[in-house]
Legacy VTK file of the C-alpha trace (Angstrom):
# vtk DataFile Version 3.0
C-alpha trace
ASCII
DATASET POLYDATA
POINTS 238 float
-14.829 -49.188 -27.897
-14.255 -50.986 -31.251
-11.194 -53.251 -31.277
-8.243 -52.008 -33.332
-7.958 -55.437 -34.934
-11.684 -55.871 -35.650
-13.998 -52.866 -35.558
-17.046 -55.141 -35.319
-15.916 -56.335 -31.860
-15.783 -54.395 -28.590
-12.514 -54.108 -26.632
-13.553 -52.384 -23.429
-13.665 -48.591 -22.952
-12.683 -45.971 -20.402
-12.293 -47.826 -17.083
-14.353 -50.682 -18.555
-13.341 -54.269 -19.462
-14.522 -56.743 -22.078
-14.215 -59.955 -20.019
-13.619 -63.413 -21.514
-13.175 -66.619 -19.493
-12.093 -70.226 -20.068
-15.161 -72.355 -19.292
-12.977 -75.416 -18.722
-11.434 -73.712 -15.704
-14.038 -71.214 -14.477
-17.732 -71.172 -13.782
-20.017 -68.490 -15.246
-19.556 -66.417 -12.061
-15.762 -66.708 -12.611
-15.289 -68.943 -9.586
-12.712 -71.738 -10.234
-14.158 -75.115 -11.167
-13.347 -77.446 -8.257
-12.001 -74.542 -6.136
-8.708 -72.690 -6.274
-5.673 -74.574 -7.509
-1.959 -74.123 -7.049
-1.645 -73.430 -10.768
-4.084 -70.506 -10.619
-2.260 -69.058 -7.625
1.105 -69.252 -9.323
-0.223 -67.726 -12.544
-1.520 -64.710 -10.647
1.972 -63.578 -9.663
3.309 -63.062 -13.206
0.162 -61.113 -14.101
0.714 -58.701 -11.247
4.377 -58.427 -12.143
3.515 -57.694 -15.764
1.073 -54.973 -14.701
3.699 -53.375 -12.470
6.229 -53.461 -15.273
3.803 -51.682 -17.602
3.024 -49.047 -14.977
6.680 -48.282 -14.384
7.826 -48.631 -18.019
9.412 -45.694 -19.800
8.712 -44.026 -23.144
11.691 -45.469 -25.012
13.735 -43.604 -27.630
11.879 -40.558 -28.929
12.372 -38.547 -32.137
15.026 -35.815 -31.888
13.867 -32.864 -29.763
10.896 -34.686 -28.195
10.630 -35.156 -24.435
8.355 -36.744 -21.865
6.072 -34.121 -20.300
5.539 -35.920 -16.982
7.088 -38.710 -14.926
3.578 -40.029 -14.225
0.415 -40.620 -16.229
-1.654 -37.468 -16.754
-5.435 -37.741 -16.305
-7.663 -37.238 -19.342
-9.920 -34.190 -19.626
-12.959 -34.143 -17.351
-15.582 -33.456 -20.047
-13.767 -34.293 -23.266
-10.417 -35.317 -24.715
-7.379 -33.381 -23.543
-5.899 -33.366 -27.061
-8.422 -32.692 -29.805
-6.313 -32.140 -32.928
-6.181 -35.687 -34.345
-6.159 -39.323 -33.291
-5.193 -42.765 -34.543
-4.939 -46.306 -33.247
-2.409 -48.999 -34.102
-1.338 -52.373 -32.745
2.320 -51.280 -33.070
1.827 -48.069 -31.059
4.630 -46.599 -28.927
5.201 -43.044 -27.640
7.693 -42.494 -30.479
5.248 -43.707 -33.131
2.565 -41.397 -31.745
4.914 -38.399 -31.511
5.995 -38.844 -35.138
2.402 -39.193 -36.305
1.360 -35.974 -34.551
4.459 -34.075 -35.653
3.791 -34.928 -39.305
0.351 -33.340 -38.911
1.814 -30.167 -37.377
1.056 -30.901 -33.719
3.657 -30.569 -30.971
1.982 -32.518 -28.155
1.074 -36.221 -28.314
-0.438 -38.726 -25.907
-0.750 -42.494 -25.928
-3.652 -44.225 -24.141
-5.134 -47.697 -23.744
-1.950 -49.289 -25.115
-2.710 -48.609 -28.804
-4.323 -45.163 -29.052
-2.632 -41.874 -30.008
-3.976 -38.332 -29.626
-2.534 -35.033 -30.913
-2.887 -31.334 -30.141
-1.105 -28.088 -29.344
-2.627 -27.507 -25.894
-4.353 -29.446 -23.126
-8.126 -28.943 -23.199
-11.204 -29.785 -21.139
-9.621 -29.367 -17.716
-6.551 -31.561 -18.276
-3.274 -30.310 -16.764
0.230 -31.608 -16.077
-0.322 -31.484 -12.324
-3.485 -33.605 -12.554
-2.079 -37.118 -12.498
-4.090 -40.291 -12.953
-4.306 -42.996 -10.312
-5.077 -45.594 -12.986
-2.395 -48.139 -13.740
-0.361 -47.960 -16.934
-0.705 -50.265 -19.913
2.075 -51.805 -21.987
2.413 -50.368 -25.495
1.026 -52.424 -28.332
4.303 -52.050 -30.227
6.698 -52.620 -27.298
5.567 -54.346 -24.115
8.481 -52.871 -22.159
7.086 -49.335 -22.606
4.026 -47.605 -21.169
1.342 -46.192 -23.459
-1.003 -44.517 -21.020
-3.880 -46.404 -19.444
-7.594 -46.096 -18.798
-8.330 -42.337 -19.053
-4.620 -41.779 -18.478
-2.042 -40.327 -20.872
1.665 -40.764 -21.512
2.401 -37.219 -22.703
5.209 -36.278 -25.105
6.064 -32.791 -26.401
8.280 -31.188 -29.044
10.829 -29.103 -27.104
11.499 -26.929 -30.166
7.910 -25.649 -29.979
6.917 -25.945 -26.325
8.389 -25.272 -22.888
8.376 -27.983 -20.207
5.024 -26.657 -18.885
3.608 -27.041 -22.433
3.324 -23.308 -22.995
4.307 -22.294 -26.567
7.899 -21.071 -26.912
7.754 -17.338 -27.544
4.077 -17.244 -26.609
1.326 -15.524 -28.569
1.372 -11.705 -28.887
-0.839 -10.121 -26.252
-3.959 -8.173 -27.178
-2.606 -5.095 -25.405
0.605 -5.269 -27.386
-1.320 -5.534 -30.651
-3.632 -2.723 -29.582
-0.710 -0.541 -28.579
0.994 -1.217 -31.873
-2.182 -0.394 -33.803
-2.735 2.777 -31.767
0.846 3.832 -32.372
0.474 3.212 -36.090
-2.806 5.125 -36.153
-1.254 8.008 -34.229
1.657 8.048 -36.641
-0.696 8.069 -39.615
-2.787 10.847 -38.057
0.320 12.835 -37.294
1.555 12.456 -40.853
-1.860 13.351 -42.213
-2.160 16.481 -40.056
1.366 17.502 -40.940
0.659 17.457 -44.673
-1.805 20.423 -44.751
0.580 22.457 -42.600
3.380 21.935 -45.114
1.029 22.738 -47.980
-0.212 25.883 -46.206
3.279 27.138 -45.400
4.299 26.553 -48.982
1.441 28.737 -50.329
2.649 32.040 -51.862
2.218 35.131 -49.683
0.093 37.983 -51.062
0.874 41.488 -49.748
-2.101 43.630 -48.649
-3.101 46.289 -51.229
-5.682 49.098 -51.079
-8.506 49.048 -53.584
-11.126 51.631 -54.587
-14.470 52.057 -52.840
-13.321 50.741 -49.480
-12.160 47.264 -50.623
-8.870 45.715 -49.584
-7.149 42.347 -49.872
-5.295 40.604 -47.028
-3.410 37.462 -48.015
-5.712 35.112 -49.855
-8.965 36.446 -48.342
-10.990 39.374 -49.626
-12.914 41.456 -47.130
-15.679 44.001 -47.760
-15.181 46.984 -45.493
-17.721 49.453 -46.903
-21.389 49.481 -45.774
-24.021 48.232 -48.207
-24.963 50.730 -50.935
-28.535 52.005 -51.283
-30.005 52.410 -54.721
-32.862 54.932 -54.956
-35.276 54.537 -57.768
-36.624 57.748 -59.350
-40.189 58.728 -58.475
LINES 1 239
238 0 1 2 3 4 5 6 7 8 9 10 11 12 13 14 15 16 17 18 19 20 21 22 23 24 25 26 27 28 29 30 31 32 33 34 35 36 37 38 39 40 41 42 43 44 45 46 47 48 49 50 51 52 53 54 55 56 57 58 59 60 61 62 63 64 65 66 67 68 69 70 71 72 73 74 75 76 77 78 79 80 81 82 83 84 85 86 87 88 89 90 91 92 93 94 95 96 97 98 99 100 101 102 103 104 105 106 107 108 109 110 111 112 113 114 115 116 117 118 119 120 121 122 123 124 125 126 127 128 129 130 131 132 133 134 135 136 137 138 139 140 141 142 143 144 145 146 147 148 149 150 151 152 153 154 155 156 157 158 159 160 161 162 163 164 165 166 167 168 169 170 171 172 173 174 175 176 177 178 179 180 181 182 183 184 185 186 187 188 189 190 191 192 193 194 195 196 197 198 199 200 201 202 203 204 205 206 207 208 209 210 211 212 213 214 215 216 217 218 219 220 221 222 223 224 225 226 227 228 229 230 231 232 233 234 235 236 237
């Protein structure tokens, strides 16, 4: 992946290292020149200690209402990024910096990775889940070495507790399809009922016409006229 300080250089990738060595101390195969020394042995201890500190570091002070989603590092998605809304990278990255960045863009979930990367979204995608923790070690944040900012394919997850529950489900949830359908059906039924009621009111309001007897077998009944007499035959003269 391109380095955050120089995009023309490569700074490793997911579970991959860009290795550099001091040729005055190591051979090309990374074996010590002249064999192992006491100095190299003693320098190894602080490195391990530093790695352990990064793995066990916290998230620091977060913006008001934001909380850590997991006590461990959550594994990235299996076939894509877990958070796909937005991303940025900065040498001064911390969980708080990432959370603020995502919040300003309207996202309630943020994740730091690889020490300096920040990802945003409103749900975990591509198979990622809170109960799928990463076995990869944590990395110290670029902006504060005492804090952990994810690791290789591992996320330090933060969420906005005013928008999401602890399991990252939206507070209030989305209306269900059945509820929307029921509401629409109810509205349609109401409209149909109102529509069918209108003619009845109009019909009942129509003036009543009393039956009367007419000449030649005709009569009227209400608003309808009926012919009661048989058809008449007209005979032409011979």
